[in-house]
Structures are given as structure tokens and as C-alpha cells.
C-alpha positions as CSV (number, residue, x, y, z in Angstrom):
1,M,0.0,0.0,0.0
2,S,3.0,2.2,0.1
3,S,2.5,3.2,-3.6
4,D,-1.1,4.2,-3.1
5,R,-2.1,7.8,-4.0
6,I,-4.7,9.0,-1.5
7,E,-6.9,12.0,-2.0
8,L,-9.3,12.6,0.9
9,V,-12.3,14.9,0.9
10,Y,-14.3,14.7,4.1
11,I,-18.0,15.5,4.6
12,W,-19.1,15.6,8.2
13,T,-22.8,15.2,8.7
14,R,-24.9,14.6,11.8
15,F,-26.7,11.3,11.2
16,H,-28.7,10.7,14.3
17,R,-28.3,12.2,17.7
18,D,-24.8,11.3,18.8
19,T,-24.0,9.4,15.5
20,Y,-22.1,11.0,12.7
21,F,-20.8,9.8,9.4
22,R,-17.7,10.8,7.5
23,S,-17.6,10.2,3.7
24,V,-14.2,9.9,2.0
25,L,-15.1,10.9,-1.5
26,S,-12.1,9.4,-3.3
27,I,-9.2,7.1,-2.5
28,H,-7.1,6.0,-5.5
29,N,-5.1,2.9,-5.2
30,N,-2.1,2.0,-7.3
31,K,-4.5,0.9,-10.1
32,D,-6.3,4.2,-10.1
33,T,-9.4,2.4,-8.9
34,P,-11.6,4.8,-6.8
35,I,-12.7,3.6,-3.5
36,L,-15.6,5.3,-1.6
37,A,-15.3,4.9,2.1
38,I,-18.1,5.8,4.5
39,V,-17.4,5.8,8.2
40,F,-20.1,5.8,10.9
41,Y,-19.2,6.4,14.5
42,N,-20.7,7.2,17.8
43,K,-19.3,7.2,21.3
44,K,-19.1,3.4,21.5
45,N,-18.6,2.0,18.1
46,I,-17.0,2.8,14.7
47,Y,-18.4,1.3,11.5
48,C,-16.6,1.5,8.1
49,S,-17.9,0.6,4.7
50,L,-15.6,0.6,1.6
51,L,-17.1,0.6,-1.9
52,H,-15.1,0.0,-5.0
53,T,-16.4,2.1,-7.9
54,R,-15.5,2.9,-11.4
55,M,-15.2,6.5,-12.5
56,N,-15.1,8.2,-15.9
57,V,-12.1,10.4,-15.5
58,G,-11.7,13.4,-17.7
59,V,-15.2,13.6,-19.0
60,A,-16.8,16.0,-16.5
61,H,-16.5,19.7,-16.8
62,S,-16.2,22.3,-14.0
63,E,-18.0,25.1,-15.9
64,V,-21.6,26.0,-14.8
65,N,-22.3,26.6,-18.5
66,P,-19.7,25.1,-21.0
67,N,-21.0,27.5,-23.7
68,T,-19.1,30.3,-22.0
69,R,-15.7,28.7,-22.6
70,V,-16.1,26.5,-25.7
71,M,-14.6,29.1,-28.0
72,N,-11.4,29.1,-25.9
73,S,-11.0,25.3,-26.2
74,R,-7.8,24.0,-27.6
75,G,-7.8,24.0,-31.4
76,I,-11.2,25.6,-31.9
77,W,-9.8,28.7,-33.7
78,L,-7.7,26.5,-36.0
79,T,-10.7,24.3,-36.7
80,Y,-12.8,27.4,-37.4
81,A,-10.2,28.7,-39.9
82,L,-9.8,25.3,-41.6
83,G,-13.6,25.1,-41.9
84,V,-13.7,28.4,-43.8
85,G,-10.8,27.3,-46.0
86,V,-12.6,24.0,-46.8
87,L,-15.8,25.9,-47.7
88,H,-13.8,28.2,-50.0
89,I,-12.1,25.2,-51.7
90,V,-15.4,23.4,-52.2
91,L,-16.9,26.4,-53.9
92,L,-13.9,26.9,-56.1
93,S,-14.2,23.3,-57.3
94,I,-17.6,24.1,-58.8
95,P,-16.8,24.8,-62.5
96,F,-19.4,27.5,-63.4
97,F,-18.5,29.8,-60.4
98,S,-16.0,32.6,-61.1
99,V,-13.4,33.6,-58.5
100,P,-15.3,36.8,-57.5
101,V,-18.6,34.8,-57.1
102,V,-16.8,32.2,-55.0
103,W,-15.3,34.8,-52.6
104,T,-18.7,36.5,-52.2
105,L,-20.4,33.2,-51.5
106,T,-17.7,32.2,-49.0
107,N,-18.1,35.5,-47.2
108,V,-22.0,35.4,-47.2
109,I,-22.2,31.7,-46.2
110,H,-19.7,32.2,-43.4
111,N,-21.5,35.3,-42.1
112,L,-24.8,33.6,-42.3
113,G,-23.6,30.6,-40.3
114,M,-22.0,32.9,-37.7
115,Y,-25.2,34.9,-37.4
116,V,-27.3,31.9,-36.9
117,F,-25.1,30.0,-34.4
118,M,-23.8,33.1,-32.5
119,H,-26.5,35.7,-32.7
120,A,-29.8,34.0,-33.4
121,V,-29.8,30.6,-31.6
122,K,-30.3,31.1,-27.8
123,G,-29.9,28.8,-24.8
124,T,-27.5,25.9,-24.3
125,P,-27.5,22.2,-25.1
126,F,-26.2,21.5,-21.6
127,E,-28.1,21.2,-18.4
128,T,-27.0,24.2,-16.3
129,P,-27.8,25.1,-12.7
130,D,-28.2,28.8,-13.6
131,Q,-32.0,28.9,-13.2
132,G,-32.6,29.2,-16.9
133,K,-30.6,32.5,-17.3
134,A,-28.9,31.1,-20.4
135,R,-32.2,30.3,-22.1
136,L,-32.7,34.0,-23.1
137,L,-29.1,34.6,-24.1
138,T,-27.4,34.0,-27.5
139,H,-24.1,32.1,-27.7
140,W,-22.3,35.4,-28.2
141,E,-23.9,36.9,-25.1
142,Q,-22.9,33.8,-23.1
143,L,-19.4,33.8,-24.3
144,D,-16.8,34.5,-21.6
145,Y,-19.6,35.2,-19.1
146,G,-20.5,38.3,-21.0
147,V,-17.1,40.0,-20.5
148,Q,-16.3,42.2,-23.4
149,F,-13.1,42.4,-25.4
150,T,-11.7,39.0,-24.4
151,S,-9.3,37.2,-26.8
152,S,-12.0,34.9,-28.2
153,R,-14.4,37.9,-28.8
154,K,-11.7,39.8,-30.6
155,F,-10.8,36.8,-32.7
156,F,-14.4,36.2,-33.8
157,T,-14.8,39.9,-34.5
158,I,-11.7,40.3,-36.6
159,S,-12.1,37.1,-38.6
160,P,-15.2,38.2,-40.6
161,I,-13.5,41.6,-41.2
162,I,-10.4,39.9,-42.7
163,L,-12.6,37.7,-44.9
164,Y,-14.5,40.8,-46.0
165,F,-11.2,42.5,-47.1
166,L,-10.2,39.4,-49.0
167,A,-13.6,39.2,-50.7
168,S,-13.5,42.8,-51.6
169,F,-10.0,42.5,-53.1
170,Y,-10.7,39.4,-55.2
171,T,-14.0,40.9,-56.5
172,K,-12.0,44.0,-57.5
173,Y,-14.4,46.2,-55.5
174,D,-17.2,45.5,-57.9
175,T,-20.3,47.5,-56.8
176,T,-22.7,44.6,-56.6
177,H,-20.3,42.3,-54.8
178,F,-19.2,45.2,-52.5
179,V,-22.7,46.0,-51.4
180,I,-23.5,42.3,-50.7
181,N,-20.3,41.7,-48.8
182,T,-20.7,44.9,-46.8
183,A,-24.3,44.1,-45.8
184,S,-23.2,40.6,-44.9
185,L,-20.4,41.9,-42.7
186,L,-22.6,44.4,-40.9
187,S,-25.1,41.6,-40.1
188,V,-22.4,39.9,-37.9
189,L,-20.6,43.0,-36.6
190,I,-23.5,45.1,-35.3
191,P,-24.8,42.3,-32.9
192,K,-21.3,42.0,-31.5
193,L,-21.3,45.6,-30.2
194,P,-21.1,45.9,-26.4
195,Q,-24.0,48.4,-26.5
196,L,-26.2,45.7,-28.0
197,H,-25.5,43.1,-25.4
198,G,-28.9,41.6,-24.4
199,V,-30.7,44.1,-26.6
200,R,-33.6,42.9,-28.8
201,I,-34.4,45.5,-31.4
202,L,-38.1,45.8,-31.9
203,G,-38.5,42.7,-29.7
204,I,-37.1,40.4,-32.4
205,N,-35.9,37.1,-30.9
206,K,-36.8,38.2,-27.4
207,Y,-38.1,34.8,-26.3
């Protein structure tokens, strides 16, 4: 037992009159098998119960609402950029689409997806103990607990602007493409303004 790694967390609770029980939440032996120990005692006797259990290690999260931190997860920014790149390549592979049309479509489809998933869909797919507060908030409003100008918020604000500049350059600032791309950009930039946090213009998407 010398190689055992022991982590003890005690909970003291009055059980009945002069009887108390102490719960040892986790004891890991050398095989990393958790043991649950429950100790009952009173003035005369001590009773101990050991339960060998299996535990899913590494699957639980400590966040009240995982939506607040998902955009800071490892590799999420790279995955996002690769997704936009794959979308652009797929559109380029369609024979009857010209380069300007492909860039405009890439920009519009990207911004449409960002608007739907970040600024239109509300709530969270996770069960959260926040009394339903997240139910009325969009993903963008939940991000980083509503704190403004964090690294993830800056990244997802700058990325559509960069895509807009690329689309404008490769469409050679054609008037039609320029108007479409500008309107598409504004549709995802305006909802990101701190002044519009939690605001529902004309009551749209209020519930």
C-alpha cells in the first residue's frame, strides 16, 4: 500500500443524535481504482464501509455553462479557420463559379452561419444550474460570461473583417459584390457591439 495515492475529501454530517458519518469521497489505489469509504461512528462504536467504484475520468467539466468557454477550447480557432478554408475550396471546385462569385459566396455563407449560431440561436444544449438564465441569451452573449473584449471575442470579431477585405480585393471592389459583402459583414458585426449586449431590437428574438 506504500505506492497508493490518496486524496481525501471529508464531509461531516450529523446522522442521528450522537452518531455522525464521514464520507471519504475518493481514495485512489495504485491501479487508479476509486474507493468510496463511508465511516459511521458514535461514542461506543465505529463502522466503516468501503465501496469499489468505477469513475469516468476526464469527461466531467467544471463550468456551470460550458457555452461560456467552448470558443477558448484547444484547437477551436484553427478548426474554425480550416472550416472556412474548406468551404472556399469546395466552392472553387464548382466549374461555373467565377473567382469573384466564390469569394462573395464564401463571405456570405460564413457570415450567415456565424449569425445563426452566435446571434440567433439562444440557450445551451447542456443542463445548467443557472435557473434558466442562459435560455434567453445568445451564444455570443454567453461567451466568456458576457465579459467584453476578451481574446475569443476579438478573434471572432476580426475574422469576418479579414474575410471581408479578402472578398473585396478578389472581387476588385465591384459595386454589386461590394454591397452584398458589406451588408453581410454588418449583419455579424453590429450584434457584437457591447452596446447591444442583451438588446432585442423591436423585440425580435426576445423569447
